[in-house]
N, C-alpha and C positions, 0 to 999 in steps of 0.2 A: 318378117321372112322375104316378103316380096322386095323390100329395099336392099336386103343381102343379095338376092338373086340379081337385083339390078346392077349393083356394084359388080358382082362377078362378070355380067354380061359386058359392061363397059370395059372391064379389065381385059375379057377375051378380045373386044374390038381393038383395042389399043395393044395387042400382043404381036403386032407386026415386028420384024427385025429392026434393031434400033440400039444405039449405044447408050442413050441417056437413061437416067433413073426415073421411073415413073411412079408416083405413089397416090393412093386413093384412100378415103376413109369415110365412115359415115355409120350413124346410129342404125340399129334393127328396126326401131320405131320412132313415132313421131312426138309421144309424150313420154314424161317420166314422172314417177310419183315419189314422195318423200321416203327415203330409206329403202326404197324396192329396187332391185338390181335392173339395169339396162345394159345391153350388149352394144359394143362400138367395134367395127371391123376395120383394120388397116390392111391394104394390098400393097404389094410393092413389084415391079417388073425392072430388071436390070440385067446387065452383062454378066454372064456366070463369073467371069474372072474378078468381078468386085465382091467385097465383103460388106455386107448390110447388116445394119442392127436395128432393132426395134426397142421402144421405150420398155423398161422392166417395172418391177413394183416400187422402186424408189423414186420413179418420175412423179413430178407434181401435175396432177391430172386437173386440177382446180378448173371449174367448180364442182368437180366430181372426185370421188375418194376411189381409189384401187381396190378391188376385191379378189379378182383371179383372172388368169389369161390362159388362152389355148393357142397352141401352135398348129398351124397346118403344115405337113412336111413339105419341103422344097421341091419343086419341080422344074427340071430343066429341059428346053426344047430349043434347037437351033441356036445354041450358045446363049440363050436367054433364060434366066432363073425368075421363077415365080414364088413368091413368099405372102403367107397371110398370117395374121394373129388377130384372134377374136378375144376382146377384152371385156370383162364383166366389171361395171362400175356401179357406184350407188351416188346419190345426191342427197344432201342434207339442207340444200339452199332452197328458197322460196320464190326466188325471182322467176317472173312469168317466162322469160326466154333464157335458155342456157346453152352455151355456145362452147364447142370444143374441136380444137386441131392439134394433131399429134405430130411430132416429127419422126423421120426415118433417117438414119446416120449412115452415110458411105465412109467406110473406114479407109484412111490413106496413111502414107508413112509419117508424114509430119503435122498432118491435121486431118479434120472430118468434115465432109461436105453435109449439110443438113437440108432435107427435103421435108416440106410440110403439106399435110393433107389440106384439102381445101375444108374451111369451117363448115360444120353441120350444127344445125340448131334443133333443140327439141323444146316442146312447150310443157311448163309445169302444170301437173293436174292435181289440184287440191282435192283431198278427201272431204272437206267440209267447206262448204260455199255460203257466203252471205250471212255470216253470223252477225246478229244486231248488237249494237253497242252496250246495251243492257240487258241481260237475261239470266234468269235464275239457273244455277249451275246443274240442278236436275232437269233442266227443260233444254240444256246445250245438245244440238244434233251431234254427237260425238259417235265416232264409229271405234270399235274395240277389235283388236288383232291379238288373240291369245297364242297365236302359232309360235313355237320354239324357233329362234333363229340362232342357230349355232355360231359362235364366234370363237376365234383362236385365243386359247389362254397362253400369255406370255409371261415366263417366270424372269422377275427382275434379279438376276444372278448377282451383279455388283452389290446391291442392297443385302441379298441373301449372305453373301461373303462377308460383309462388314458386320451384321448381325451375329453371324456364327463366331467371327473373330472376337467381337466384345464379350459375348458369352463365354468363350473359351478363356479369355483373359480373366474375367470375373471369377469363373471356375477354378482357376490356376491360384489366384489370390485367395479366395475363400479357403482352398485347401491348405495352402501355406499358413494362413493364420489360425483356421480353426481345425485343420487337419487332426492334429493330435487329440482334441477334444472330441472330435467325431469318432475316431477311432476308440477312443476309451469309453464313450457312451455305448457303442454297439458290444464291447467286451463285456462290460458290466451288465448289460441287458441280456447277453447270452449266458453269464454266470448265474444270474437270478433264475432264468427260465430252468436251467438244468438242475439247480439246486432246489428250486419248487417241485420239480418232477420227480427228484429222489426222495424228498421227503414224503410226498405223498404214496409213492410205490412201496417204500420202505415201512411206512406206518400200516399199509394194508397187508403187507407180508406178515409183519409181526402180529397184527390183529387175528389175521387167519391162523397162524401158530398158537395162539393163547386159546382160541376156540378148539382146534384139533391138533394136537402136537403130534409131529412126525419128524424123524431126522433129516429126511429130504427136504422138508419145508424149511427146516433150520438152515440146512445147507445151501438152499437158494437165497435165503434171506442174506446170509454172510457173503455170497457171492455177489449179490446186488450192491452191497455196502464196499466191497473191494473195487468193483468197477467203476463206482462214482469216486472213490478216493484216488484211483488211478488217474482220472480225468482231471480231478482237482489238483493233485501233488505232482503230475508228470512222473509217478514212479510206478513201477510194474507190480501193483499191489496184487493182481489176480495170480501172479507166478509165486509169490511169497507164502511161505507156510506160516502158520501162526507163531512159531518159535521166531522166524526172521522178522515178522512185524513187530513182535515185542521188543525185540533187540532194536530195530529202527526207530521206534517210538520211545525207547529208553524206559520200558517197563510200565508205561502209562496205560497200556491197555492189558495187561496181564490178566487180572481177574475176568475181565469180560471175555477175552479170548479162549481162557481156559474154560470158562463156564459153556461157552458155545461148543468146543471140541468135544466136551463131555456128552451135549446133546447130540451131537454128530456121530462119534465113534463108538462111545459107550451106550448110546442109545438110551440115556436116561433123561427123564421128564423133569426139569428143574420146577422148584417151588414158585418161582417167578421168572418173568423174562426181562429182569432189570439189566442183564447183560446187553440185550439190544439197545436199552435205553441209555446206557453209557457209550455205546458205539455212535448212536445218533448225537448226543451232547458232544461228542469228540468231533464229530463231522462239521456240527454246526459252529464250533470254535474255529476249526480249520477254514471253513468257508469264510467267516468274519475277517480272518487274518487275510486271505486271498483278496477279497474285497477291499479291504484298506491298501494292501499293495498295489493294486490296480489303480485306485484313486488317487493315490500320491506317487504314482510311479512316473 
């Protein structure tokens, strides 16, 4: 801090009216440690009609590395402008003396004039001193620092775009070559799931009907069958009468449907529930036909 005040004092002393550009720079302290930040201040005095630029983050601050910077707002007095920038730098070099001088640029129409600050020096301060040539690792005088040092995360967009493009091309090729098989696999899987669910529910309904007969239970069982046949064949079975279904299936289900109608409308309990077994066998045959159509379609 004393060094910064000294620089500002010198800056004020030389603030007498003049037409030349005057720059000064210096470190805040006299020592630097490996990886720890140190501040470097650059000040400039110049005629207010000039345009002056300071180094930005793209400048090579070797042997230091740029971490951040802070501008002090420009002040103008008697046609003289005063600018100041505080750079925060870090060093990963272990040279005992580390020197830095920064340029300030006066922008002109065809070219720029460059003014350099006087070189300032800091001393490297090692955290571990006088390490013997041979020493057991558990006896090394090491210092640990577990404090979290936040660093900026930079996403490599070009690499990300290349990887994304490759994955997209691979996905398109896979879909072109195997798309039909993939679609068929999911259709078959969906058919099997719906069929197994129907068989389970239908068996449960018929079992309950055999234990306690009622016309309502018989009607719920035939409705369950119609809904599944409607999904399986894409025909509106739920809207068809028994007569229309017999005509549609060319009399194949005549006896079974007539027996079910007697249970529902005549409210007659049959000697057996073979009619529902016939409906189940018919449905399983239609399911197997559908399965083969999808597999070879």
